[in-house]
C-alpha positions as CSV (number, residue, x, y, z in Angstrom):
1,X,192.4,-86.4,91.9
2,X,190.6,-89.7,92.1
3,X,188.4,-91.7,89.8
4,X,184.7,-91.1,89.9
5,X,181.9,-93.2,88.5
6,X,178.2,-92.8,88.5
7,X,175.2,-94.2,86.7
8,X,171.8,-92.5,86.1
9,X,168.8,-94.5,87.2
10,X,166.1,-94.9,84.5
11,X,162.6,-93.8,85.3
12,X,161.3,-96.6,83.0
13,X,162.9,-99.0,80.6
14,X,166.6,-99.5,80.3
15,X,167.8,-96.0,79.0
16,X,170.7,-94.9,81.2
17,X,174.2,-93.4,81.2
18,X,177.3,-94.7,82.9
19,X,180.0,-92.0,83.4
20,X,183.7,-92.2,84.2
21,X,185.8,-89.1,85.2
22,X,188.0,-87.5,87.8
23,X,186.8,-86.0,91.0
24,X,188.6,-82.7,91.6
25,X,188.3,-80.3,94.5
26,X,186.6,-77.2,93.1
27,X,187.8,-73.7,93.2
28,X,184.2,-72.7,94.0
29,X,182.8,-72.7,97.5
30,X,179.4,-73.8,98.7
31,X,178.5,-70.1,98.9
32,X,179.3,-69.7,95.2
33,X,176.7,-72.4,94.5
34,X,174.2,-71.6,97.2
35,X,171.6,-70.1,94.9
36,X,171.6,-73.3,92.8
37,X,171.3,-75.6,95.7
38,X,168.7,-73.6,97.4
39,X,166.7,-73.2,94.2
40,X,166.3,-77.0,94.2
41,X,166.1,-77.5,97.9
42,X,165.1,-74.3,99.7
43,X,165.8,-75.8,103.2
44,X,169.4,-76.3,102.2
45,X,170.0,-72.6,103.1
46,X,169.9,-73.6,106.7
47,X,172.5,-76.3,106.2
48,X,174.8,-74.0,104.4
49,X,174.4,-71.4,107.1
50,X,175.1,-73.9,109.9
51,X,178.0,-76.0,108.4
52,X,179.0,-74.2,105.2
53,X,182.5,-73.6,106.4
54,X,183.2,-77.4,106.4
55,X,181.4,-78.4,103.2
56,X,183.9,-79.0,100.3
57,X,182.7,-78.8,96.7
58,X,184.1,-81.3,94.1
59,X,183.7,-81.3,90.4
60,X,183.6,-84.4,88.2
61,X,185.5,-83.9,85.0
62,X,184.0,-86.5,82.7
63,X,186.2,-88.4,80.2
64,X,183.9,-91.3,79.2
65,X,180.2,-92.0,79.1
66,X,178.4,-95.1,78.0
67,X,174.9,-94.2,76.7
68,X,172.4,-97.0,76.6
69,X,169.0,-96.4,74.9
70,X,167.9,-100.1,75.1
71,X,169.5,-103.5,75.0
72,X,170.3,-103.1,71.2
73,X,171.5,-99.5,71.2
74,X,174.6,-98.6,73.3
75,X,177.5,-96.2,72.5
76,X,180.6,-95.2,74.3
77,X,181.6,-91.5,74.1
78,X,185.2,-90.6,75.0
79,X,186.6,-87.0,75.6
80,X,190.2,-86.2,75.8
């Protein structure tokens, strides 16, 4: 496992979420998730077909999120 961090990018204003978690190699394969990926990006089916055997799926297990609505409203959420 390794630490993973990401932040959403607001479409407008300052509302965003910063997340901390652990990146863990998934028990699922790219073929298990192919319908989801291809539902969003139909051309991804070709990528999966060509190089699916070398694609590794990771999950991010979230333990903390900082939710910011605006400069005056921020809250930290922690899961254990």
